[in-house]
C-alpha positions, 0 to 999 in steps of 0.5 A: 499540488499534484498527487499521483495514485495508482487507479482511478476515482473511487479506488482506495488510493483515491480515498487515501489521497483525498483524506491526506491532502483534501478534495481540492488537490489535483489527483493524477491517476496511473495504471501501474505502481511504477508509473506513480513512483516514476512521476514523483521521481521526475517531479511531474507530481509532488507526492505519490500514494502507494499501498505497501501492505495489507493486514491480511495479504501482507507486504507488497514487496515490489513496491518496496523495490520501487522506493529503492530504485527511484530513490524516493522518500517516505513522508508519511503513512496512512492506514485505511480500513478496507470496506468491500461492497457489492454494487451494480446498476440501479434497479437490480437485485443480487439474484439478477447477477451472473458475474461479479468482477473485481481485483483478485485480492478483493474477490479473495477477501469476499469469497465466503460471502459468495458461497451463498450465491453459487450462480454468481461467477467471480472474475478477476479484473484490473482493480475495484473502481475500474469495474464499477466505472465500466458497468456505469459507462456501458450500462452492463446488466447482470454484472456486479462489482466489488468496490468502495462506497465512494465508487458506488456514489461516483459511478451511480451504482446501487450497493446491494451488500455492504462490508462483505469481506470475510475479515471485518478488521481489514486494513491496508497501509499506504505510504506517501512518497516524495523526492528526497528533501532536507530533514529540518527536524520539524517532525519528531519521527518515531518510525523509519523504513530502511534497507539493510544490505548485510555482509555475507557472514554466518550468523550476521542477521542474528547479530543485527537483530540483537544490536537493534534490540539493544538500541531499543528499536522495535521491528514492526516488519522485516522482509528479505530480498535477494541482491540481484548482482550478488547471488545468494546474498540478501538485503532486508527491508525493515520497518522499525519503531523507536522512542529515542531518535538519537538511539535510532541514528546510533544504531544506523551508524553502527550497522553501517560500520560493522554489518553492511550498509543502510539506506533510509527510505524515510523517518516519519510518525507512526500512524497506527 
């Protein structure tokens, strides 16, 4: 089994892949999210792990678009608590650091911690684990990384401070992607991700939301995106939770009949 991730060993995507599939699977790292989606669509990898939203930063809308464009299905979801840790080459102290590098979002989430260390310059980099790897391989002194504790173990770095993120209750939601498969009803799904492209009519969004409420569908997320080929028209990415699967299917049928079109990205268990 091959699992595609964005990033390298020690990244948060790497952690999720191991947690979901086990340490024995083959994990293939890609530079960007689109390469993950593309390899799953082409069958090069069996599944892909993709971050889709963060409890602080919100949704990663381009990744919804990748699911749509590559015609992929969401098999499952996984919520990972995000722990940011400051690390460097062994034998150094925080006073020895003049620069800390990491992904821009990681730096932003740890900005308050570094207010007490004005001598340290914060520098954007491609991701968290790659900085840790570079420090290890090039034996870079005076530079720290913000990454996971798994990265510190893999790249043999000292952790100078743990859980330095400002908001401690910080989670990222990841989705497990696969090629479309036959729904055998083996999983009693209670959550779905869908794309609704509505007709361009006054008040139609309000009517759509009312309809979904009448069927007992609980909307946990709704994001609008423009329809590229139709200026000033919009589609909506929606995550919805439900207790009655038949009610969900009935709602989808009525939306298709009266409001526009529905594309189901996946039906799965709510893991939150």
